[in-house]
Each structure stands twice: as structure tokens, then as C-alpha cells.
Phi, psi and omega in degrees: 000316179301321179297313182293316179299316181296317180295318180296318182290323177294312177297325180294324179296322179290320179294324179298322178296316178295321181298328178288345179233039189299330182290341182263358182294144172274125185237134176242156184262124175269329183178178182306119176067012184233101189251149173235132182246168176298326177300318181298314182295317181295323180294318179294325178296318178298315180298314182298318181296312183293315182289322181292325180297323184275324183226076186294341181272353179283145172278180182224140162226112185230160183297317184270321183270349180069206181278124174222075185225144175287149177300137180082019181301148177259322176230150171213150172278136174243109192233139166240109186290337180206088175274124188098038184300322179297318174303313181305312183289344177260004180078020179267120188277051177228087182203164187204160167260132180237130177228124174239154173247116181258130177252120180275125182267329181200185180295336186241354185231144176209170177213151174272128188245349177199156181198151175225135171231120186234123173258101184296332182294326178254356184056041174259120182245111177263134179212151186205146168233144181304127179083356184242004178091184180226142185228148168251109192053251181251007184259128179285143187250150169222149177296166179293164180250009182298145180242338185266119178304330183291342179260356191270147170243125179246153178244159180203179173238134182272125182293146178289160186302327186277352183275155184275005187263005182303316179301320177299314180300313181298316181295320180293311184299316181297331177279325185279319187303323180290346186262348193234171179283331181180159176232133181239147174226103182257350168089022177209103186300318182300316180289328175303313180293319176299324180288331171295315178300327180278355181083005179289316169255150175272345176185173183206140173220149172193150184248143171076032177279160177269159181301323181288341177288332196235351190303305183290320183296322176301315179300317185295319179299316181293320180290340176271005177096007181265177177244144175222124174218178166276177184298339180262006180091007181264205187281114179289333185287329188298309185247356178077022174263108196244129167230111184238151177177177178288164185300336182280330191244344184298320178295321177294318178295318179299323179293319178294319180296315179298319178295320178296316179297318179296320179294321180293320179294323177297319178297321178297315179298317180295321177296319178294321180296322179293320179296319179296320181296322179289000000 
């Protein structure tokens, strides 16, 4: 934990300097709505240097550097050096460094055993170890205790125009909004999950996330007493389909998400059938 916290804080100091000069950053386009800056690359380099020095036998899975692990690895770092890059580039102080430790149990199974999510702009450090709880700086966290969907606030991520998941998102949102107090989209999946663990959100859903987006956050929700699954109740980490929430509401949210996905898929089939008929 000390290794991760130290690496996150060092990378965070560098990112804060760049954040203060965000208009001068060199930015290249990776894809629709997905930008990578020199700050992003430098942060991952800092994390790799610090983490490798302390644990040279650990593998790496990172957003920018990809998979860098020896065959048969037992542990690996799963890192996102700048979650919320678009916020960062627009001067919005809602972005974070995410570090997870993945322990491989077999050829097909693994688990996240520790994680850190750090927002340097607010100096909020979320950290967790399996079986030891989750903390914000020095304060232990628990998920919210709300039971009524009408009082609940959920978070999500809005798919970019070029992604194929827009129909699912629209179908889910149209079902959920009439039932709840609000839906938020702040643009950083790691922080969304940390905020569920902190009880700020009552739940969170998003489809098609990467492992580095969610590794630390999934552990934090569970260590705070919440549930995290995919929409069918299975492993959220495997495919990046995440439904997280407190024990009272996660099942209800999962049902809405599943119904929305089913409706979108039915709509696609009906559209293809109509096209074939024509």
C-alpha cells in the first residue's frame, strides 16, 4: 500500500503541474472522444518507474503501455495514469490516478487484492486492501444505506457517438430516470466507483469498460459493503460490464440495466428484420 500511495502521489504532483498549464499541453487524438496528452504518458512512466523499483517481479497492464507481463505472472499492476483525461484537458478538476493489484489464482481466475484511486486536484486518496476495508485518506468508508429508488442518485458514463452501445444506454436511461432522484455523469469511472464506496452515489453502471478503469474501484465498492456484478449477476471485471451499488439497490439497478439491454437488442433484431423484408 505504501508503494502504491507513494507512486500515486508522485505522479499526481506532476499531473497537477501540467493541469495548471493545460492550455499548453500537446494533445494527440487516439479516437473519438478519447484523447491522450503528454501529461498522461509522463504519469504512466512515473508510475511504472516507482512501482517497478519496489516490485520488479510484478507484471503491468496499463492504458497507454498495454500488457507488459512475463508469462505465468502471479501479480500485476493494473494502472490508469489519468482517468478522466477529457476533464483534465478542459480544466475540470475531476480526474484521478488508479492503481490496482491483480493476483492470478489460476489460468482463468484472478482477483484484485489492493487498490488506490487518487484525485490530486482535491487531494482525495481512496485506498483499499482485500479484507481490510476501504478508506478516504484516514476515514473508513461505507456504501449508502438508502433503500428507496426514488431517493437514490446513480452515476454512469455516456457512450461516445462512435461506440455501438448508444441504444443500450438510451434504453437503460429511459427506464431508470422516472424511478430515481437523479443520474450523474462526471466523466471518470474510477472516481464514480470510489464515490459509490463513499456513499456519495447509491450505485453506478456502465458497459464496456477496460480493466484499468475499474480494477481498484471494484474492490473498493465490495470492501465498503456494496455489490458489484455484470448485468446478469456475473463477473464485472471479465468484460467490463459494471453494475455497482449498495446491497439494497444494486439488484434493482441491475434489473433495470438488464431490461434496457434486452430492449435494445430486440430493437436491433426488429430493425434487421424490417430491412430484410424490404
